[in-house]
N, C-alpha and C positions, 0 to 999 in steps of 0.2 A: 186107344186111338193112335195110329202111326202118323207122325208129323213128317212133312217133307224136309227132314233135317238129317245132316250127316254129323255125327258126334265124333270129335277128334280128341283122343286121350293120349297124352304123352306120359309114358311110364319111365321111372328110374328107381329101381329097387322097390317096386310097388306091389309085389305079389300079395302081401297081406291084405291090401285094401282094393286092389284092382277088380277082384271078383265081385265085391259089393257094388262097386261103381257100375260095372257092366250089367249086373242084375237089375239095377235101378233103371237102366236105359232100355232093357229088353221089352219089345212090343210098343215102344214109344217113339223110336226114331227109325228112319228108313235105312240108314247106313251107319256103320261104326268102323273107325280106323284107329288102331292102337299102334303107337310108335314107341318102341323100346330103345332107350338110349344107354342101356347098361348091359353090354355083351357078357361081362363076367358074372352076372347074376340075373339070368333071365326071369322076368316078372310073370310070364304067362304060361310057364310049362304045364301047370295043372289046369289053367283056365282056358287055354287055347282050344282044347277039345270040346269044351262046352259051347263055344261060339265059332263054329267053322265058317259061318257066313261073314264074319268080320274080316276086314283087311288088316293083316299083321305085318308090320314093317320092322325089320330086325337090323338095327344099325350096328356097325362094327366098332363104333366109338361114340362117345357122348358128343353129339353135335350141338347141344343146347336146346332149350325150349323153343326158341323162335324158329330155328331150322326144322325141328321136328314137327311143329305145327304146320309149316309150309308143306312138308312132305305129306302129312295127313290130309290137308286140304286138297292137294294135287291128286291124291288117290281116290277122291270121292267126287260126286257129281250133283248132289242135292242142292237146291237153291239157297238153303240156309245151313250154316255151319255152327255147331255148338261146341265151344271149347270147354272141356270138363277136366279138371284135375283128377287124378286117380283116387285121391282121398276125399272125393265128393260123391254124394249119392243124391240123385234127383228125387225130390219129394213130390212136387206138384207144379202145375202151371206152365209147362212148356208151351202149350198152345197160346198162352197170353204173351209170351215172348215173340212167338211167330207173328201174332196179330200186330204187336207193336212195330215189328220190323217191316210190316207191309205198309206202314204209313209213309207218306211222301217225305223224303229228306232224312229218314231214319236209317242209319247204317247198322245199328246193333242195339241190344238190350240185355240187361242183366237183372237178376232177381235178388232175393234175400238169401244170405248165407247164415246158417245157424250152427253153433258148435254142437258137439255130441250131446250136451245137456239141453239143447233146444233154445239157447240164448242167442239173439241176433248178434252177429259180428259187426256191430256198428263201428264205423270208421274204417272198415275194410271193404265191404261189398259195394260201396259207392263213395267216390271221392271227386273233388275238383282236380283239374289238371294242376300240377305243382308250379308254383312261382319260384323265382330265385330265393326269396326269403324263406319259403316253406322248406326247400331242400337244404338251405344253409342251417336253419334251426334243427332240421332232422340230423344233419351231419355232426353238429356239436352236441347233440343229445338233449337240447332244450325242450323238444316236443315230448320227450319221455319224462323229464322232470316236471314240466308244467304243461300237461296235455290240453288244458283248456285255454291256452293263450290264443289271442284273436287270429293269428296266422294259421295255427294248427286247426282251430275250429272250422275255419273256412276250407282248408285243405281236406280235412277228413269228414267234412259235412256233419259235424257232431250235433248241429242244431236242426238237422233235417227232420221233417215230420214223417215218422215211420207209418207205413200203410198208405202213402200217397204216391201215385205215379208222378214222375218228374224227369226233366232232363238232367243229366249228370256229365261231368267231364270224363270220368273213367269208371265204368262198371268193372268189377274185379274180373281179371282174365281167368280165374278159377271156374267161373260159371258165366259164360258170355256167349250169346247167340249173335251171329253176324250174317248180314246178307252177302252171299258169295260175290255178287257183282260189285258191291262196294269194296269188299276186301281186295278183289282183283284190280280194281281201279287205282289203288295205291301200291300195288305190287306185293301185298302180303306183309309179313313180319320182316323187320330188318334183322338179318341173321348176325350182324356184328354184335348184338347184345347176347352174350353167352357167358356162362352156361344158363343163367336165369337172372331175373330181376330187371325191371324197367322196360322190357320189350313190349309188354301190353300197354304201358303208359305211352310209349312212343307211338304205338299203333293208334291209340285213341287220339293222340295229338295230331297225327297226320290225317286221320279221318275228319277231325274238326277243322283243320286247315283247308280241307277240300269242301267245306260247307255242310258236312253231314252232322246229324244229331245222334246222340246216344241216350238211351232211356233207362230209367230204373223202374222195374215193374214188380211191386211187392207181392202180387198174386202168384208169382213163380218163386219157388224156394228149393234149396238144396242143403243137405247136411254136409258140413265141411270140417274135417279133422284138423287140417292146417299144419304146415311145416313138415309134411311127411318126407318128401324127397330131399329138401334142403337140409333136413336134420341128419342125413347120411353123409353130407359133405364134410370135409375137414375144415378146421377153423380158417386156414389160409384160403381155401377155395371159396368159402362163404364171404370172406372179406373182399376178395378180388372180384367176385360176382356182384356184390351189392354196391361197393364203391365204384367199381368200373362202370356198372350200368348207370349209376347216378351221375357220374362225371361225363359219360358219353351223352346222356340225355341233355345235360346242361350245355355242353359244347355244341350240340346239334340244334337246340331250340332256343337258346337264350342269346342275347347280344354278348359280344366278346367281354365287355366289362363285367356283366353279371355272371358269366361263366367263370371268370377269374375269381370273383368273389366267392362263388360256391366252392371252387377248388381250395381257396384259403380256409374256408370253414371246414372242409374235409381234413386238411392238414391239422388244424387246431383240434378238431374232434378226435382224430387218431392219436394225437399227442396226449390229450387228456385221458383217453381210454387206456393207452399204454401205461401212463403213470398210475392210474387208479387200480390197474390189475397187478402192478409190480408188488412183490413181496420180498422182504429181505431174507426170509427163510421160507423154503417150500417151493412149490411149482410156479414158474413164471411163463408157462406155455402160452397163455392168452396174451400176456403183456408182450412177449416176443413176437407173436403173430401180428399184433397191432403195430409194433415198431417196424417190422419188416414191410407191412403194407404202407406205412408212412414213408419209408424210404423209396418204395416203388412210385408213390404219387409224386414225391419231390423230384424223381428222375423223369417224370413225364407220363406215367401211366394214367389212363390207357392211351397208347398210341393208336394211330389209325388202323393198324393191322394187328393189334394185340389179340383180337379175338380170332385171328386166323382167317378173317374174311375182310377183304379190302374193297371189293366191288359191290357189296351189299346185294348178293343174289336173292331174288324173291320169286314168288309164284308168278306164272305168266299172266300178263295183262290181257283183257278180252280184245 
């Protein structure tokens, strides 16, 4: 059954898994747009011929996940937009996501993500919107050392009842259906988040601020490899993307004092990680990358134009 859905897939060195992703969407969605952010290593050379009806957008540089999503949305017309990571394969239940998004006040819905062995990726596919405390504990590494602490339990919804429909703060952007009209009402993704991380959290926060709800629908499921594209980034790029996104989100959505507290936690966390990776003999590449990131944060990273986008261009409003 073909649903009135446009699937948007952002690819970055994704040739190995992109074909499986598109195969899982075939015959299930009305439109597919693939946006490739990696000109030096095209992901679709062998796949493109199999899907001539798809929209293929070939960027000359890595514009980041947020900007690429906006491109894919603008290139399609269906009333619902399915964001799918290229390392995801749709298993079942797309119609249940569509039905949820047709409810009054619902802007989007996500389903269950399972790893290649079929285990639910609990703590990832549905979360609450982050509080300053949650991001501070994340930055210093406390959530990794004590994953069941009360703040992290609420943030990652570790006590949620699997198998039950519910409202959530942020369904994972790796597998997220959105109503086009709601997405357009907030102007789409904020392209200042780049290359990746926290752009989907920011989107969910802005939808919530407009009074929309987001749903978790366990009858829908996708297989998710996880970390495919970000694993190809260098250590410095990963640190800049994650810490930059976290700090940008904090500055944008938290009171000034709370945002300063999150920045202090980032400084402390980077210092601790740099020290823990330092070795008197042997490679200190990771320690040096964390130290370099620490110095960037102390100098004010991220600035308002560090992403190369100052005016936050987004998709056209209706």
